[in-house]
N, C-alpha and C positions, 0 to 999 in steps of 0.2 A: 504494500500500500504506500502510495506517495502522497505527501502533503504539499500543497502549494502555498508558498508564503504570500501574505497579502501585499498588494502593491503599495509601495510607500507613498504617502501623501506629500505633495510638493506644492510650493507656492505657485508654480505654473498651472496648477489645477484651478487657480483663482484669477491669476493675472497673466496676460499675454506677455511674452518676453519683450516684444517691441514696445509695449506700453511701459514696462518696467524700465526700459532704457530711457524713456522720456521722463520718468519719475526721478531719475538720477540727477536731473538738473533743478529739482525743486527742493525747498526746505520749508519747515513750519515757521510761521511768523507769530511772535507774541508782542502785542502792543505794550504790555506791562513790563516786559523785559527791556524793550527798547527805551522805555522811560527810566531805566536804570534802577529798578526795584531791588536788584540783587547783583552780587558779583559771583563769578564761578567760572564755567568753561564755555561761555557763549561769546562769540566775537562781536565786539562793538568798539567804536573809537571813543576812548575816554582817557582822561589824564591818569596815568598810573605807571607802575614799574613792570615792564614786560620785555620779552625778547624781540618783539617786532615793532620797529619804528613806523609811525604813521604820518605825522605832520608836526608843524609848529604853530604856536599862537603867541601873541604878545603877552608878556608877563603882566599880571595884575597884583597889586599890593595884597599880601596875604597868601599868595601861592607858595607852594613848597619849593624852596630853593634847591632841593636835590634834583629837580627836573629842569633846571635852567641849562640851556645849551651854552656853555662857556666859550666854545669855539666861535659861535656867532657873535657873542659879546666882545670877544677879542678883535674880531674883524670890523664890526659895525658899531661897537660901543652902545648896543641896545640889548635889553633882556628879552629873550624868547624862551618859551617853555616847550619841552619835548612832549609830544603826544604819542601814545602807544596803542596798539591793538590789544585789548584785554579779552579774555574769554569769559562768557557768561553762560551759565548752565540753563538749558531749556528742558523742562519736563513735559511730556505729552501723555495725557490720560485719554484713552478712548473707551467709552462705555457703549457696548453693543447689546441691544435687546434680543434675547433668545427665548422669550416666552412663546407660548403656543400660538398666539395671534400672528406672530411673525412668519409662520409657516404657510400662510394662505396667500392666494393671488397667483396670477400667471402674467409675467414671470414672478416667482416667489420673492417676497420681501427679504427673507433670510439670506438668500443667495446674494442679493444686492447689497445687504448690510455686510456680509462677510467679505465681499470683494472690495467694498469701500474701506472697511476696517483694514484689510490687507494692504491696500494702497497707502493709507495714512501711516500704518505701521512701518511699511517699507521705507517711506520717505524719512521717517523719524530715525530708523535704525541706521540707514546708510549715511546719515548726517551726524551720527554719534550722539543724538539726543537721548535723554533718558526716557524710556517708554514703559507705560503700563497699559495693558489691554485687559479689560474686564468684561466678561460675558455674563449677563444677568437675566434673571426671571423673577422668582419670588425672593430675591436676594442675590448675592454674588454666586454664580454657578462655578466659574473657573476663572483663573487670572494668571497672566504672565506679568510679573511685577518687577519694575525698576531695572530694566535690562538695557544694555547698550550694544551697538555694533551688529554687523551683518551676520555674525555667527548665530544670532537668535532668530533669523528668518525661518529656518525649517521648523523650529519649535512653535513659532507663531502660526505658521501654516497648518501644522498638525492640530493645534488647539482649535482653530477655526473650522477645519474640515471634519473633525470628529465630534463636534458639539451639535446636537439636534435641538430643534425648537420644541419645547414642551413646558407644561406647568403654568401656574398662575404668574401674574406679574405683581411685584411689590416694589415699586419705584422708590418709595420713601425709605424703605429699609436698605435698598441698594445704595442710595445717595448718602445715607448715614454712614454705612460701612466705608464707602469710597472716600468721603471727606476725612474720616478718622485716619485713613492710611496715606493720604496725599503728603508728599514732601516736595520741597523746593518751590519753584515758580514756573509758570508756563501757560499751557493751554489744556482745557478740558473739553472734549467733544463727545456729545451724547447722540447716538444714532438709534432711533426707535420710531414706531408709528405714533407714539404718545397717546394711544387710545386706552388710557388707564382709568378704570372705574373710580378709583380713589382720587383722581386728579393728579396734576403735575406741579402745582404751585409751591407747595411746602417743600417738596423734594428738590426742585430746582433752586429754591432759595438757599439750600445747603451748599450748592456748588457755586453760587454767585460771589462776587467780590473777592477780597483778599488779594492773593498774588496770582490769580488765574484769570485768563480770558476764557469765556464760555461760549461754545458754539453748539447750537441745537439743530440737528438735522432730522427732520420728520420725513419718513419714508412711507408712502401709501401705494397700494397696488392699483392698477387701472380699474379693477372691479370695484374697489372702494371709492374711487374718484367718480366714476360714471357707471354704476351698476346696470347691467342689462337683465332685468328681472321682469316677470309678469305672472299674474294669476295669484292663487291662494298658496301661501308658503308657510312652512314652519322654519324659523330661524333658530339655530343653536349656537350659543356662545362657545367658541373653541376652548376657552380657558376654564370657565366655571359651570358649563353645561346649562346655563339659563336658556329657557326656550320661550319664543314668542311667535304667535300666529298672526300673520298679516295678509292683507289683500293688496297686491301691488297695482298701483294705478299711475298714470302720468303725473297727477297732482302729488301723489305720495313721493314719487321720485324727485320731483322738483323741491318738495319740502325737505327731503333728505339732503339734497345737494346744497340748499341754502344753509341748513344747520351745520353741515360739514365745513363749508366755507367760513361760516361764523366762528366755528371752533378753531380752525387753523389761523384765522385772523387774530383771535384772542391770544393764542399761543405766541404768534409773531409779536403782537403788541406787548405782551408780558415780557418777552425777551428784550425787545428794543428799549423799553422804558427803563430797563435795569442794566443796560450796557452790554447785553449779550447779543449774539448774532444768530438769527433764525434763517434756516434754509429748508425749503420744501422740495422733495424729490419724488418722482414716480418710479416704481421698481422697473418700469419698462425703459427708463432713461438710460442713456449711455454713461457708464461710469467714467470713461475716458473724458468725455466732454465736461462732466461735473467736476472732476478733479483738475483737469488741465486748464479749464476756462473759468467756471463759476467760482470755485473755491479760491482761485487767485483774485477774482474781482472783489470778493468779500474779505480779502486779506488774511485768510487762514494760511494760505501758501504763497510763496514768492519764487 
């Protein structure tokens, strides 16, 4: 009797090699790090003591005399300060929803979310940023925590490809656990359909402010955005098995779409009013276009 080894899961099962080659040119952008909230291993031009010279500026009373360029003073009899490239540490947290509701739709939301998570994780790791990927449902399901470098790409791919969508969602508990474990400064990205019965407001407040930029990416399937239904139906909640009997009519579908649009607009306004960035995506959208174009326009990537 012979046994066949299972085929190894690879990142190329999620991302096309040509797409990954284009991702090599991108990096994650943090507005709060650029404002100089912390020092560490992230490159930014600031006055400091480092190995890589960047520029000069005129001396101002109170500046540290250790950074005066005395060679220039000897030639010009004027005081100029040396500026160096320091490194500042960027931490990227990606929270991806793997509850049962993410498994519905054609194309499925979970595949879209896994591919997007893989792309963001890839960009973070190849740029030597500190990365944490958290897959959640009724709390943290699994996590790749505080890793750096390309060597972790296979581990990230394996985690994404072997995690199935199931179970209830408890976004509040997830954000509580994630907030307690966050270190450093940088960017937190939440990818979900945000169709939580308990709401999202309290949970998102836990992720707001402090030393992190927050990006909220809402992923809906084409069937959720524009359902093609008719007649008498029994609807079953994929997470808690709640059932409702409805008669679908044109008026009901219009009512549903108005309510969905209002819900999405409320989520968008909630984020915008608190300094977070909201992005809405369709699971039929091109991941390549979303990452290479739109996420650069909203300054998550550069």
